[in-house]
Kinemage of the C-alpha trace (Angstrom):
@kinemage 1
@onewidth
@group {chain A} dominant
@subgroup {mainchain}
@vectorlist {calphas} color= white
{ca unk a 1} P -11.486 10.335 8.673
{ca unk a 2} L -8.702 8.359 6.998
{ca unk a 3} L -6.441 5.929 8.804
{ca unk a 4} L -3.001 5.105 7.431
{ca unk a 5} L -1.063 2.120 8.718
{ca unk a 6} L 2.551 1.539 7.691
{ca unk a 7} L 4.363 -1.770 7.839
{ca unk a 8} L 7.527 -3.383 6.529
{ca unk a 9} L 10.214 -1.547 8.450
{ca unk a 10} L 13.100 -3.326 10.117
{ca unk a 11} L 16.840 -3.753 10.395
{ca unk a 12} L 18.853 -4.371 7.238
{ca unk a 13} L 22.509 -4.244 6.265
{ca unk a 14} L 23.841 -1.581 3.941
{ca unk a 15} L 23.162 -2.549 0.344
{ca unk a 16} L 20.060 -4.480 1.287
{ca unk a 17} L 16.407 -3.898 0.448
{ca unk a 18} L 13.108 -3.358 2.229
{ca unk a 19} L 9.571 -2.756 1.030
{ca unk a 20} L 7.292 -0.529 3.062
{ca unk a 21} L 3.524 -0.686 2.761
{ca unk a 22} L 0.870 1.827 3.773
{ca unk a 23} L -2.758 0.743 3.874
{ca unk a 24} L -5.469 3.407 3.881
{ca unk a 25} L -8.878 2.850 5.440
{ca unk a 26} L -11.795 4.782 6.863
{ca unk a 27} L -14.193 6.915 4.894
{ca unk a 28} L -14.443 6.333 1.164
{ca unk a 29} L -10.876 6.869 0.242
{ca unk a 30} L -10.322 9.668 -2.227
{ca unk a 31} L -6.846 11.016 -2.387
{ca unk a 32} L -5.016 13.157 -4.904
{ca unk a 33} L -1.643 11.778 -3.892
{ca unk a 34} L 0.156 9.640 -1.340
{ca unk a 35} L 3.609 10.380 -0.055
{ca unk a 36} L 6.430 8.990 2.046
{ca unk a 37} L 8.465 11.140 4.403
{ca unk a 38} L 11.189 10.205 6.873
{ca unk a 39} L 12.608 11.621 10.049
{ca unk a 40} L 15.947 10.738 11.581
{ca unk a 41} L 16.703 11.510 15.259
{ca unk a 42} L 17.452 15.170 15.750
{ca unk a 43} L 16.499 16.054 12.189
{ca unk a 44} L 13.438 17.523 10.523
{ca unk a 45} L 10.996 15.347 8.662
{ca unk a 46} L 11.920 15.237 4.981
{ca unk a 47} L 10.240 14.280 1.750
{ca unk a 48} L 11.131 10.917 0.206
{ca unk a 49} L 8.641 10.159 -2.576
{ca unk a 50} L 5.066 10.737 -3.684
{ca unk a 51} L 2.666 9.353 -6.240
{ca unk a 52} L -0.418 10.847 -7.852
{ca unk a 53} L -3.192 8.452 -6.966
{ca unk a 54} L -5.126 8.413 -10.229
{ca unk a 55} L -2.471 8.792 -12.915
{ca unk a 56} L 0.476 7.267 -11.041
{ca unk a 57} L 2.915 10.101 -11.701
{ca unk a 58} L 5.824 9.915 -9.260
{ca unk a 59} L 8.113 12.342 -7.464
{ca unk a 60} L 11.372 11.568 -5.668
{ca unk a 61} L 13.869 13.311 -3.447
{ca unk a 62} L 17.292 13.507 -5.108
{ca unk a 63} L 18.789 11.458 -2.273
{ca unk a 64} L 16.697 8.388 -3.128
{ca unk a 65} L 16.255 8.730 -6.888
{ca unk a 66} L 17.336 5.542 -8.637
{ca unk a 67} L 17.247 3.511 -5.420
{ca unk a 68} L 13.650 3.840 -4.168
{ca unk a 69} L 10.440 3.195 -6.090
{ca unk a 70} L 6.983 4.297 -5.012
{ca unk a 71} L 3.931 2.484 -6.352
{ca unk a 72} L 0.283 2.030 -5.485
{ca unk a 73} L -2.493 -0.525 -5.700
{ca unk a 74} L -5.711 1.427 -6.061
{ca unk a 75} L -7.873 -1.663 -5.522
{ca unk a 76} L -6.246 -2.233 -2.125
{ca unk a 77} L -5.879 1.472 -1.209
{ca unk a 78} L -2.232 0.721 -0.514
{ca unk a 79} L 0.966 2.552 -1.395
{ca unk a 80} L 4.394 0.912 -1.378
{ca unk a 81} L 7.958 2.100 -1.120
{ca unk a 82} L 10.534 -0.322 -2.481
{ca unk a 83} L 13.918 0.632 -1.078
{ca unk a 84} L 17.038 -0.865 -2.672
{ca unk a 85} L 20.743 -0.231 -2.151
{ca unk a 86} L 20.022 1.047 1.334
{ca unk a 87} L 22.602 3.209 3.071
{ca unk a 88} L 23.125 3.948 6.772
{ca unk a 89} L 21.937 7.500 6.116
{ca unk a 90} L 18.527 6.087 5.129
{ca unk a 91} L 17.997 5.163 8.781
{ca unk a 92} L 14.864 6.945 9.983
{ca unk a 93} L 11.240 6.587 10.916
{ca unk a 94} L 9.261 6.480 7.673
{ca unk a 95} L 5.802 8.023 7.523
{ca unk a 96} L 3.142 7.675 4.894
{ca unk a 97} L 0.770 10.563 4.201
{ca unk a 98} L -2.353 11.260 2.156
{ca unk a 99} L -3.161 14.476 0.310
{ca unk a 100} L -6.826 15.121 -0.419
{ca unk a 101} L -6.563 18.156 -2.653
{ca unk a 102} L -4.895 18.613 -6.008
{ca unk a 103} L -1.839 20.854 -6.062
{ca unk a 104} L 0.890 21.899 -8.419
{ca unk a 105} L 3.532 19.195 -8.610
{ca unk a 106} L 6.137 20.912 -6.451
{ca unk a 107} L 3.686 21.180 -3.544
{ca unk a 108} L 3.740 17.433 -3.012
{ca unk a 109} L 7.355 17.746 -1.830
{ca unk a 110} L 6.070 19.692 1.176
{ca unk a 111} L 4.409 18.363 4.318
{ca unk a 112} L 1.731 21.043 4.011
{ca unk a 113} L 0.139 19.213 1.066
{ca unk a 114} L -0.828 16.253 3.242
{ca unk a 115} L -3.899 15.917 5.414
{ca unk a 116} L -3.443 12.531 7.073
{ca unk a 117} L -0.389 10.779 8.452
{ca unk a 118} L 0.465 7.286 9.588
{ca unk a 119} L 2.184 6.428 12.842
{ca unk a 120} L 5.493 5.610 11.192
{ca unk a 121} L 7.659 2.543 10.770
{ca unk a 122} L 11.336 2.369 11.718
{ca unk a 123} L 13.997 1.560 9.152
{ca unk a 124} L 17.512 0.946 10.435
{ca unk a 125} L 20.406 0.347 8.051
{ca unk a 126} L 23.594 -1.002 9.582
{ca unk a 127} L 27.021 -0.396 8.046
């Protein structure tokens, strides 16, 4: 079993920045990729970013490209999401997820690639 714990959410003004963290623990951690998704009230959960655990290759949703950066620290089993130039439409609960199997790149944009999920951390961007 893998446990994922997110932190770093909060309230920020438009144009501001936040950094989310997701620490993985449990059984010997072996993941093909880690991802961030978000869900706003009344909306479906959507892909934000993902990173291949070993090689560090990254994937981004068009809506966050150029503003958000995903990174990982393999020694700490932690993935980060640096969010800059935040907009009110970025307001959502942000969830980290771990994929155990290797897939074609486009699969990591889908929730079905991920086996474990964190409990979420709220990000609120005021205008």
